[in-house]
C-alpha positions as CSV (number, residue, x, y, z in Angstrom):
1,M,0.0,0.0,0.0
2,G,1.3,3.4,-0.9
3,E,-0.1,6.7,0.4
4,K,-2.1,6.4,3.7
5,A,-5.8,6.4,3.0
6,W,-8.9,6.9,5.1
7,S,-10.3,3.6,6.2
8,L,-13.5,3.9,8.1
9,N,-13.3,0.7,10.2
10,T,-12.3,-2.0,7.7
11,S,-12.7,-4.5,10.5
12,I,-16.4,-3.5,10.6
13,R,-16.9,-2.6,6.9
14,N,-20.6,-2.5,7.1
15,P,-21.9,0.1,9.6
16,D,-25.2,-1.9,9.9
17,R,-23.2,-4.3,12.1
18,V,-22.2,-1.7,14.7
19,P,-25.4,-2.0,16.8
20,G,-24.9,-5.8,17.1
21,F,-21.3,-5.5,18.3
22,L,-22.2,-2.7,20.8
23,K,-25.0,-4.9,22.2
24,I,-22.5,-7.7,22.9
25,F,-20.0,-5.3,24.4
26,S,-22.8,-4.2,26.8
27,L,-22.9,-7.8,28.1
28,F,-19.3,-7.3,29.3
29,E,-19.6,-3.9,30.8
30,G,-17.6,-3.5,33.9
31,E,-15.3,-6.4,33.1
32,E,-11.5,-5.8,32.9
33,W,-10.3,-5.4,29.3
34,K,-6.6,-6.1,28.9
35,A,-4.4,-8.5,27.1
36,G,-3.9,-11.8,28.9
37,N,-7.3,-12.0,30.6
38,K,-10.3,-13.9,29.2
39,T,-12.7,-11.0,28.6
40,Q,-11.4,-10.2,25.1
41,E,-11.5,-13.8,24.0
42,N,-15.0,-14.3,25.6
43,Y,-16.3,-11.2,23.8
44,Y,-15.3,-12.6,20.4
45,I,-16.7,-16.1,21.1
46,K,-20.0,-14.4,22.0
47,C,-19.9,-12.6,18.6
48,I,-19.5,-16.1,17.0
49,Q,-22.3,-17.5,19.1
50,E,-24.7,-14.7,18.2
51,K,-23.7,-15.0,14.5
52,E,-22.5,-11.4,14.4
53,V,-19.3,-12.7,12.8
54,E,-18.9,-15.6,10.4
55,S,-15.8,-17.8,11.0
56,I,-15.5,-19.9,7.8
57,N,-12.3,-21.6,8.7
58,G,-13.6,-22.4,12.2
59,M,-16.5,-24.4,10.7
60,K,-14.7,-26.3,7.9
61,H,-14.1,-29.3,10.1
62,N,-17.8,-29.8,10.9
63,P,-20.6,-29.5,8.4
64,E,-23.2,-29.4,11.2
65,L,-21.8,-26.1,12.4
66,K,-22.1,-24.6,8.8
67,N,-25.7,-25.7,8.8
68,I,-26.4,-24.1,12.1
69,Y,-24.8,-20.8,10.9
70,K,-26.9,-20.7,7.7
71,D,-30.2,-21.7,9.4
72,E,-31.6,-18.7,11.3
73,S,-33.9,-21.0,13.2
74,L,-30.9,-22.6,14.8
75,S,-28.5,-21.2,17.4
76,F,-24.9,-22.1,18.5
77,T,-24.3,-23.2,22.0
78,L,-21.5,-21.5,23.9
79,E,-19.4,-24.7,23.5
80,Q,-19.9,-24.8,19.7
81,A,-18.9,-21.1,19.5
82,E,-15.7,-21.9,21.5
83,E,-15.0,-24.8,19.2
84,I,-15.4,-22.6,16.1
85,G,-13.3,-19.8,17.6
86,H,-10.4,-22.0,18.5
87,A,-10.5,-24.0,15.2
88,A,-10.3,-20.8,13.2
89,N,-6.7,-20.2,14.2
90,Y,-6.9,-16.4,13.7
91,V,-3.6,-14.6,13.3
92,G,-3.1,-12.9,16.7
93,G,-5.9,-15.0,18.2
94,L,-9.4,-14.2,19.2
95,A,-8.3,-11.5,21.6
96,M,-6.7,-9.5,18.8
97,R,-10.0,-9.7,16.8
98,A,-11.8,-8.4,19.8
99,R,-9.4,-5.5,20.3
100,Q,-10.1,-4.5,16.6
101,H,-13.8,-4.2,17.4
102,F,-13.1,-2.3,20.6
103,S,-10.9,0.2,18.8
104,V,-13.6,0.8,16.2
105,L,-16.4,1.4,18.7
106,E,-14.1,3.5,20.9
107,N,-13.2,5.8,18.0
108,M,-16.9,6.1,17.3
109,G,-17.5,7.3,20.9
110,L,-19.7,4.3,21.8
111,I,-17.5,2.6,24.4
112,T,-14.4,3.5,26.5
113,L,-12.3,2.2,29.4
114,K,-12.5,3.4,32.9
115,D,-9.9,1.9,35.2
116,R,-9.3,-0.6,32.5
117,R,-12.9,-1.8,32.5
118,I,-15.4,-1.7,29.7
119,T,-17.8,1.2,29.9
120,I,-20.6,2.1,27.5
121,T,-20.6,5.8,27.0
122,T,-23.7,8.1,27.4
123,I,-24.3,8.2,23.7
124,G,-23.7,4.4,23.4
125,K,-26.4,3.8,26.0
126,A,-28.8,6.2,24.3
127,F,-28.2,4.3,21.1
128,L,-28.7,0.9,22.7
129,N,-31.9,2.0,24.5
130,G,-33.4,3.6,21.4
131,E,-33.3,7.1,22.9
132,I,-31.5,8.3,19.7
133,S,-32.1,6.7,16.3
134,E,-29.4,4.9,14.3
135,E,-29.5,7.8,11.8
136,D,-29.1,10.5,14.5
137,Y,-26.1,8.6,15.9
138,F,-24.3,8.3,12.6
139,I,-25.0,11.9,11.7
140,N,-23.3,12.8,15.1
141,Y,-20.4,10.5,14.4
142,M,-19.8,11.6,10.8
143,H,-20.1,15.3,11.5
144,K,-17.2,14.9,14.0
145,L,-14.9,12.5,12.1
146,Q,-11.6,14.1,11.4
147,G,-7.9,13.6,11.1
148,P,-5.8,14.1,13.0
149,I,-7.1,12.0,15.9
150,P,-5.0,12.5,19.1
151,G,-2.8,9.5,19.8
152,D,-3.9,7.6,16.7
153,K,-1.0,5.8,14.9
154,S,-2.6,6.1,11.5
155,F,-4.7,9.3,11.3
156,N,-2.2,11.9,12.6
157,E,-0.3,15.0,11.4
158,K,2.8,13.0,10.3
159,K,0.6,11.0,7.9
160,G,-0.7,14.3,6.5
161,F,-4.2,14.4,8.0
162,N,-5.6,17.9,8.3
163,I,-9.4,17.6,7.5
164,R,-12.9,16.9,8.6
165,L,-14.1,14.2,6.3
166,L,-17.9,14.7,5.9
167,P,-18.0,18.5,5.0
168,S,-14.9,17.9,2.7
169,V,-16.6,15.1,0.8
170,L,-19.7,17.3,0.5
171,Y,-17.6,20.2,-0.8
172,L,-15.8,18.0,-3.3
173,V,-18.9,16.4,-4.8
174,D,-20.7,19.7,-5.0
175,K,-17.8,21.5,-6.7
176,V,-17.3,18.7,-9.2
177,N,-21.0,18.9,-10.1
178,Q,-20.8,22.6,-10.5
179,K,-17.7,22.6,-12.7
180,W,-19.1,19.7,-14.8
181,E,-22.4,21.6,-15.3
182,Q,-20.5,24.8,-16.3
183,M,-18.9,22.7,-19.0
184,G,-22.3,21.9,-20.5
185,N,-22.9,18.5,-18.9
186,R,-25.5,17.1,-16.5
187,P,-24.1,16.8,-13.0
188,V,-23.8,13.1,-11.9
189,G,-21.8,13.1,-8.7
190,L,-18.7,10.9,-8.6
191,S,-18.4,7.6,-10.5
192,N,-17.4,4.7,-8.3
193,D,-13.9,4.7,-9.6
194,E,-13.6,8.5,-9.1
195,F,-14.7,8.1,-5.5
196,C,-12.4,5.2,-4.8
197,I,-9.3,6.9,-6.4
198,F,-9.7,10.3,-4.8
199,V,-12.0,10.3,-1.7
200,P,-10.0,7.8,0.5
201,F,-7.0,10.1,0.0
202,L,-8.7,13.3,1.1
203,K,-6.3,14.3,3.9
204,D,-5.8,18.0,3.7
205,Y,-8.7,20.4,3.3
206,K,-6.3,22.9,1.6
207,K,-6.0,20.5,-1.4
208,L,-9.8,20.0,-2.0
209,D,-9.8,22.4,-5.0
210,S,-6.9,20.7,-6.7
211,T,-8.6,17.3,-6.2
212,V,-11.7,18.7,-7.9
213,E,-9.5,19.6,-10.9
214,S,-7.9,16.1,-10.9
215,I,-11.3,14.5,-11.0
216,I,-12.4,16.6,-13.9
217,K,-9.2,15.8,-15.7
218,C,-9.7,12.1,-15.1
219,R,-13.2,12.3,-16.5
220,L,-12.1,14.2,-19.6
221,N,-9.3,11.8,-20.3
222,L,-11.7,8.9,-20.1
223,E,-14.0,10.5,-22.5
224,K,-11.2,10.7,-25.1
225,L,-10.8,6.9,-25.0
226,N,-13.1,4.7,-27.1
227,E,-12.1,1.2,-26.2
228,K,-13.2,-0.4,-22.9
229,S,-9.7,-1.9,-22.5
230,A,-8.1,1.6,-22.8
231,K,-10.4,3.1,-20.2
232,K,-9.6,0.2,-17.8
233,E,-5.9,0.7,-18.4
234,Y,-6.1,4.4,-17.7
235,L,-8.0,3.9,-14.5
236,Q,-5.6,1.2,-13.5
237,S,-2.7,3.6,-13.9
238,L,-4.4,6.0,-11.4
239,Y,-4.9,3.2,-8.9
240,I,-1.3,2.2,-9.3
241,E,-0.3,5.9,-8.7
242,K,-2.2,5.9,-5.4
243,L,-1.6,2.3,-4.2
244,Q,2.0,2.0,-5.3
245,P,2.1,-1.8,-5.6
246,K,5.3,-3.8,-6.0
247,N,6.9,-3.5,-9.5
248,D,6.8,-7.3,-10.1
249,I,3.0,-7.7,-9.3
250,S,1.1,-9.8,-11.8
251,E,-2.0,-8.5,-13.7
252,E,-4.2,-10.9,-11.7
253,Q,-2.7,-9.8,-8.4
254,L,-3.1,-6.1,-9.4
255,N,-6.8,-6.5,-10.3
256,K,-7.3,-8.3,-7.0
257,S,-5.6,-5.6,-5.1
258,I,-7.6,-2.9,-6.8
259,N,-10.9,-4.7,-6.2
260,S,-9.9,-5.2,-2.5
261,F,-9.2,-1.5,-2.2
262,R,-12.6,-0.6,-3.7
263,K,-14.3,-2.9,-1.1
264,D,-12.2,-2.2,2.0
265,Y,-11.8,1.6,1.4
266,G,-14.1,3.0,-1.2
267,D,-17.3,1.0,-0.6
268,N,-16.6,1.2,3.2
269,I,-16.4,5.0,3.2
270,Q,-19.5,5.3,1.1
271,R,-21.5,3.2,3.5
272,Y,-20.6,5.3,6.5
273,L,-21.2,8.6,4.6
274,R,-24.6,7.4,3.4
275,K,-25.7,6.6,6.9
276,T,-26.2,10.3,7.4
277,G,-28.8,10.4,4.7
278,Y,-26.9,13.2,3.0
279,F,-25.9,11.1,0.0
280,R,-27.6,8.9,-2.6
281,L,-26.5,6.4,-5.2
282,R,-27.2,6.7,-8.9
283,G,-27.1,3.1,-10.1
284,Y,-23.9,1.1,-9.6
285,K,-21.6,3.8,-10.7
286,N,-22.4,7.1,-9.1
287,F,-22.3,8.6,-5.6
288,D,-24.0,12.0,-5.2
289,I,-25.4,14.5,-2.7
290,S,-29.1,13.9,-1.9
291,Q,-31.2,16.7,-3.3
292,I,-33.3,16.5,-0.1
293,Y,-30.6,18.1,2.0
294,I,-28.7,20.2,-0.5
295,D,-30.1,23.6,0.6
296,Q,-29.4,22.7,4.3
297,L,-25.9,21.4,3.5
298,R,-25.0,24.5,1.6
299,Y,-24.4,26.2,5.0
300,M,-21.6,23.6,5.5
301,I,-20.3,23.4,1.9
302,D,-19.9,27.2,1.6
303,N,-18.1,27.6,5.0
304,P,-14.4,26.8,4.7
305,E,-14.1,26.6,8.5
306,E,-16.3,23.5,8.4
307,M,-13.5,21.6,6.6
308,K,-10.9,22.3,9.2
309,P,-10.2,19.8,12.0
310,K,-10.9,20.7,15.6
311,H,-7.8,20.8,17.8
312,F,-7.6,18.5,20.9
313,E,-4.8,18.5,23.4
314,T,-5.4,14.9,24.6
315,E,-7.0,11.6,23.5
316,T,-9.3,11.9,26.5
317,E,-10.6,15.3,25.3
318,F,-11.2,13.9,21.8
319,Y,-13.1,10.8,22.9
320,K,-15.2,12.8,25.3
321,Y,-16.1,15.1,22.4
322,M,-17.1,12.0,20.2
323,A,-19.2,10.6,23.0
324,D,-21.2,13.8,23.6
325,I,-24.1,14.1,21.1
326,N,-24.4,17.8,21.9
327,S,-20.7,18.7,21.4
328,Y,-21.1,19.7,17.8
329,Q,-23.9,21.8,16.4
330,P,-24.2,21.9,12.6
331,P,-24.3,25.4,10.9
332,W,-28.0,25.4,10.0
333,T,-31.1,26.4,12.0
334,E,-34.0,24.2,13.2
335,D,-36.2,25.9,10.6
336,E,-33.8,25.0,7.8
337,Y,-33.7,21.4,9.1
338,K,-37.5,21.3,9.0
339,D,-37.5,22.6,5.4
340,S,-35.2,19.7,4.5
341,M,-37.6,17.3,6.2
342,N,-40.5,18.6,4.2
343,K,-38.4,18.4,1.0
344,E,-37.5,14.8,2.0
345,I,-41.2,13.9,2.2
346,E,-41.8,15.5,-1.2
347,L,-38.9,13.9,-3.1
348,V,-39.3,10.4,-1.5
349,N,-43.0,10.4,-2.3
350,K,-42.2,11.3,-5.9
351,A,-39.7,8.5,-6.0
352,I,-42.3,6.1,-4.6
353,S,-44.8,7.2,-7.2
354,D,-42.4,7.0,-10.1
355,F,-41.3,3.5,-9.0
356,S,-44.8,2.3,-8.4
357,S,-45.9,3.3,-11.9
358,K,-43.2,1.2,-13.4
359,A,-43.4,-1.8,-11.0
360,V,-46.8,-2.9,-12.2
361,D,-45.2,-4.7,-15.2
362,S,-45.7,-8.5,-15.1
363,E,-42.1,-9.2,-15.8
364,Y,-41.0,-7.2,-12.8
365,L,-43.6,-8.8,-10.5
366,E,-42.4,-12.2,-11.6
367,K,-38.9,-11.2,-10.6
368,L,-40.1,-10.1,-7.2
369,A,-41.9,-13.5,-6.7
370,N,-38.7,-15.4,-7.5
371,R,-36.7,-13.2,-5.3
372,F,-38.8,-14.0,-2.2
373,V,-38.1,-17.7,-2.8
374,E,-34.3,-16.9,-3.0
375,M,-34.5,-15.0,0.2
376,T,-35.9,-18.0,2.0
377,K,-32.5,-19.5,1.4
378,N,-30.8,-16.4,2.7
379,K,-29.3,-15.6,-0.7
380,K,-28.1,-12.1,-0.7
381,I,-27.6,-9.5,-3.5
382,S,-25.4,-6.4,-3.5
383,E,-26.8,-2.9,-2.8
384,G,-25.8,-1.9,-6.3
385,Q,-27.9,-4.6,-7.8
386,L,-30.9,-3.5,-5.8
387,L,-30.4,0.1,-6.8
388,N,-30.2,-0.7,-10.4
389,E,-33.4,-2.7,-10.1
390,I,-35.2,0.2,-8.4
391,Q,-34.1,2.5,-11.2
392,F,-34.9,-0.1,-13.9
393,L,-31.3,0.0,-15.3
394,D,-29.6,-2.9,-17.0
395,E,-26.9,-4.9,-15.2
396,T,-24.4,-5.1,-18.1
397,D,-20.7,-4.0,-17.9
398,I,-20.5,-4.0,-14.1
399,E,-17.3,-5.0,-12.5
400,F,-17.8,-4.0,-8.8
401,K,-21.3,-4.0,-7.3
402,G,-20.5,-3.1,-3.7
403,L,-21.1,-5.1,-0.6
404,E,-24.2,-7.2,0.0
405,I,-27.3,-5.5,1.4
406,D,-28.6,-6.8,4.7
407,L,-31.6,-9.1,4.0
408,S,-33.8,-7.3,6.6
409,K,-33.4,-4.1,4.7
410,E,-33.9,-5.7,1.4
411,L,-37.1,-7.3,2.7
412,E,-38.5,-3.8,3.7
413,F,-38.1,-2.8,0.1
414,R,-39.4,-6.1,-1.3
415,S,-42.6,-5.9,0.7
416,F,-43.2,-2.3,-0.6
417,A,-42.3,-3.3,-4.2
418,S,-44.6,-6.4,-4.3
419,I,-47.6,-4.6,-2.8
420,A,-47.0,-1.7,-5.3
421,S,-46.9,-4.1,-8.2
422,I,-50.1,-6.0,-7.5
423,N,-53.0,-3.8,-8.3
424,D,-54.8,-0.5,-8.2
425,L,-54.1,0.9,-4.8
426,I,-54.8,4.5,-3.9
427,K,-51.9,5.1,-1.6
428,I,-48.8,3.3,-0.4
429,E,-46.5,4.3,2.4
430,P,-43.3,2.4,3.2
431,T,-42.0,3.6,6.6
432,Y,-38.3,2.7,6.3
433,K,-36.0,5.7,6.0
434,S,-34.3,6.3,2.7
435,S,-33.2,9.1,0.4
436,E,-34.8,9.5,-3.0
437,D,-32.9,6.4,-4.2
438,L,-35.4,4.3,-2.1
439,I,-32.7,2.1,-0.7
440,P,-33.6,1.3,3.0
441,R,-31.2,3.2,5.2
442,S,-32.8,2.5,8.6
443,F,-36.1,1.4,10.2
444,T,-38.7,3.6,11.8
445,P,-39.8,2.1,15.2
446,E,-43.4,2.1,16.6
447,V,-45.1,2.1,13.1
448,P,-46.1,-0.6,10.6
449,D,-43.4,-1.6,8.1
450,L,-45.8,-0.7,5.2
451,T,-49.4,0.6,4.9
452,S,-51.5,0.8,1.7
453,T,-55.1,1.9,1.1
454,Y,-57.6,0.9,-1.5
455,D,-61.2,1.9,-2.4
456,S,-62.8,-0.7,-0.2
457,F,-60.1,-1.8,2.4
458,G,-56.8,-0.9,4.1
459,L,-53.7,-3.1,4.5
460,V,-50.9,-3.2,7.0
461,T,-47.9,-5.3,5.9
462,E,-45.4,-6.4,8.5
463,V,-42.2,-8.3,7.6
464,T,-39.4,-10.1,9.4
465,M,-36.4,-12.3,8.6
466,L,-36.9,-14.1,12.0
467,R,-38.2,-17.6,11.8
468,A,-37.4,-19.4,15.1
469,G,-38.7,-18.7,18.6
470,D,-37.6,-15.1,18.3
471,Q,-40.2,-14.6,15.7
472,W,-43.3,-14.8,18.0
473,K,-41.4,-13.4,21.0
474,K,-40.4,-10.2,19.1
475,E,-43.4,-9.8,16.8
476,A,-46.3,-11.0,18.9
477,D,-47.0,-7.6,20.5
478,S,-45.7,-5.1,17.9
479,V,-47.6,-6.5,14.9
480,P,-51.1,-6.2,16.5
481,D,-50.2,-2.9,18.1
482,H,-49.1,-1.3,14.8
483,Y,-52.1,-2.9,13.0
484,Y,-54.6,-1.6,15.7
485,K,-53.3,2.0,15.5
486,F,-53.8,1.9,11.7
487,C,-57.3,0.6,12.2
488,K,-58.1,3.5,14.5
489,E,-57.2,5.9,11.8
490,N,-59.2,4.1,9.1
491,L,-62.5,3.1,10.8
492,S,-64.6,3.6,7.7
493,I,-63.2,0.5,5.9
494,P,-62.3,-3.1,6.8
495,N,-58.5,-3.5,7.4
496,Y,-56.2,-6.5,7.1
497,C,-52.7,-7.3,8.2
498,L,-50.2,-9.4,6.2
499,F,-47.3,-10.9,8.3
500,I,-44.6,-12.2,5.9
501,A,-41.6,-14.2,7.1
502,P,-39.3,-16.9,5.6
503,T,-41.3,-19.5,7.6
504,I,-44.0,-19.1,10.2
505,H,-43.4,-20.4,13.7
506,E,-46.1,-22.5,15.2
507,R,-46.5,-20.2,18.2
508,T,-46.8,-17.2,15.8
509,Y,-49.8,-19.0,14.1
510,Q,-51.3,-19.6,17.5
511,H,-50.9,-16.1,18.7
512,F,-52.4,-14.5,15.6
513,Y,-55.2,-17.0,15.4
514,T,-56.2,-16.2,19.0
515,I,-56.2,-12.5,18.3
516,S,-58.1,-12.8,15.0
517,K,-60.7,-15.4,16.2
518,Y,-61.5,-14.0,19.6
519,N,-60.4,-10.3,19.3
520,D,-58.0,-11.1,22.1
521,F,-56.3,-7.7,22.3
522,S,-56.8,-4.5,24.1
523,D,-59.4,-2.4,22.3
524,S,-59.0,0.3,24.9
525,L,-61.2,2.8,23.2
526,D,-64.0,0.3,22.6
527,L,-64.1,1.0,18.9
528,G,-65.3,-2.4,17.9
529,I,-62.2,-3.1,15.8
530,N,-61.8,-6.6,14.5
531,L,-58.2,-7.6,13.6
532,N,-57.5,-10.0,10.8
533,I,-53.8,-11.0,10.8
534,I,-52.7,-13.3,8.0
535,P,-49.3,-15.0,8.4
536,L,-47.6,-16.1,5.1
537,S,-44.2,-17.6,4.4
538,F,-42.0,-16.2,1.6
539,T,-42.9,-19.1,-0.6
540,Q,-46.7,-18.6,0.0
541,W,-46.4,-14.9,-0.8
542,S,-44.4,-15.7,-3.9
543,I,-47.3,-18.0,-5.1
544,I,-49.8,-15.2,-4.6
545,L,-47.5,-12.8,-6.5
546,M,-47.3,-15.3,-9.4
547,Y,-51.1,-15.5,-9.4
548,F,-51.1,-11.7,-10.2
549,V,-48.3,-12.2,-12.7
550,N,-50.6,-14.5,-14.7
551,F,-53.4,-11.9,-14.4
552,K,-51.2,-9.3,-16.0
553,K,-50.0,-11.6,-18.7
554,S,-53.6,-12.4,-19.6
555,N,-54.5,-8.7,-19.8
556,I,-57.1,-9.3,-17.0
557,K,-57.6,-6.3,-14.8
558,D,-55.9,-7.0,-11.5
559,D,-58.6,-5.2,-9.5
560,H,-58.1,-4.6,-5.8
561,K,-61.3,-6.6,-5.2
562,V,-59.4,-9.8,-6.4
563,F,-56.8,-9.1,-3.8
564,L,-59.5,-8.4,-1.2
565,N,-61.1,-11.8,-2.0
566,I,-57.8,-13.5,-1.5
567,L,-57.3,-11.8,1.9
568,D,-60.8,-12.7,3.0
569,S,-60.2,-16.4,2.1
570,L,-57.0,-16.5,4.1
571,S,-58.5,-14.8,7.2
572,V,-59.8,-16.7,10.2
573,Q,-63.5,-17.4,9.5
574,E,-66.4,-17.8,12.0
575,T,-66.4,-21.5,11.0
576,T,-62.7,-21.9,11.5
577,K,-62.2,-24.3,14.4
578,G,-58.7,-24.1,15.8
579,Q,-55.2,-23.1,14.7
580,P,-54.5,-26.4,12.7
581,Q,-57.6,-25.9,10.6
582,W,-56.6,-22.3,9.9
583,I,-53.1,-23.4,8.8
584,D,-54.8,-25.9,6.5
585,Q,-57.1,-23.2,5.2
586,I,-54.2,-20.9,4.3
587,H,-52.2,-23.7,2.7
588,T,-55.2,-25.0,0.6
589,K,-56.1,-21.5,-0.6
590,V,-52.5,-20.6,-1.6
591,E,-52.0,-23.9,-3.4
592,S,-55.2,-23.3,-5.3
593,L,-53.7,-20.1,-6.8
594,K,-51.0,-22.1,-8.6
595,T,-51.6,-22.5,-12.3
């Protein structure tokens, strides 16, 4: 590796994994954390047991362990986790892996040591307890991230760090867009290669303008080249200039090194930046500022002082600053923030409408149906693949697609897309948080995953990737609660609730049957609301979607009343006697929809 680059936690490349690791650290709060004792090793073994990390080498000797890892309905025992951890033969051992995680979360202000004992910081506890949202936490973290970091061996003055990363990236992308537009072109943000070649090496805010010029020069040089091989060779020369590999490196090793850098540095930095909501993706290849926040962010972009790092005398002072959610105030007012929120609603709603109008195609609905079956097997896709699908772009000529998207987040989108594709709804409202690219960024607690309204009924759709005992334990109360609140707001029409999961646990069936049959829930306002919760596996939902695919292919109007009839036939009936009969009823009806 040549010049030192920004690496936002390559040991935790995906920021979505941070909450899981923090939760496990909280189990060890108060325990002594030092080399030689068992706490560090025990922490990492717990990560293995909870499937927060995958230890491929540690499971090679035992196929049963691989099966347990892949099957979400199964769990590792502590003894099995220990077996995996010790069989993995990690360089530096389990303790070193644990220390890497600790270092990341400490730099993020979530944990610290007091008298050599693990302590969850104030902001860490607020994050764990849901007092601040995941998005608010990452906004706080990314606003403060800078180099130099006091006492850090990598991000210090000697390595050339003199910058606050977030405002500098915003400035860079904005200036490239402005300059490109002045040259008569449509602004498109940064291509994936432009991002990976230049952004990880943003170390001095004084060199931002020269970096803008370098990106424009790179873009113009590429436009002069006609052959794909020539373009690739030119980009490769820029990577070589930055990475400075050994002179005798083979072509295969060089390509592997470049792709590794894209993943460990470029894609990694993008993921953390996008957690703020300030950025969006444009297909596989472009990273841009979200139009939702551009007016608000202008206060940061246009202020050179925002790019300068804050001075700290000691490490303690720096980590205290990172752990205090109130220690940095952005340069915009509350009213300007509210304006951005209103703009977010407007642009996201437009994106939902645009997507929904295209998603009704039978070919796309068939793709959705097949994808639900694949998700049953925990088969993942990349975030780039999902984004190109949302934008109805082709998938040709793609070398690097980014890291895989978390299945739970993909599922939030899939539920929205499938309901939008079926028929003539009046309104659809996914509640996950996203920019105008519609990629799920985070979840919104205390509300249904998705609501949709039709001429003659309303629908709540709740989804989960859980399939074992955790399914009914974690969903048993929240699903009826969200559904009941929706019913209260829509008393003039009957309302239904779909609960979609990879498989349905027996106790989930029992719980929802009892509620639907006997109205066994708290109708505290005595509104006479009747709940109809319909649990479906991914496979069953896929069959229903295929039923509508055939409607579309036959040019038969897929009226919402057809959907209503299906929901009615799947609901608990007055004549339904017991949970087993209801399960049979659902199975029989779904199977009858096959053609």
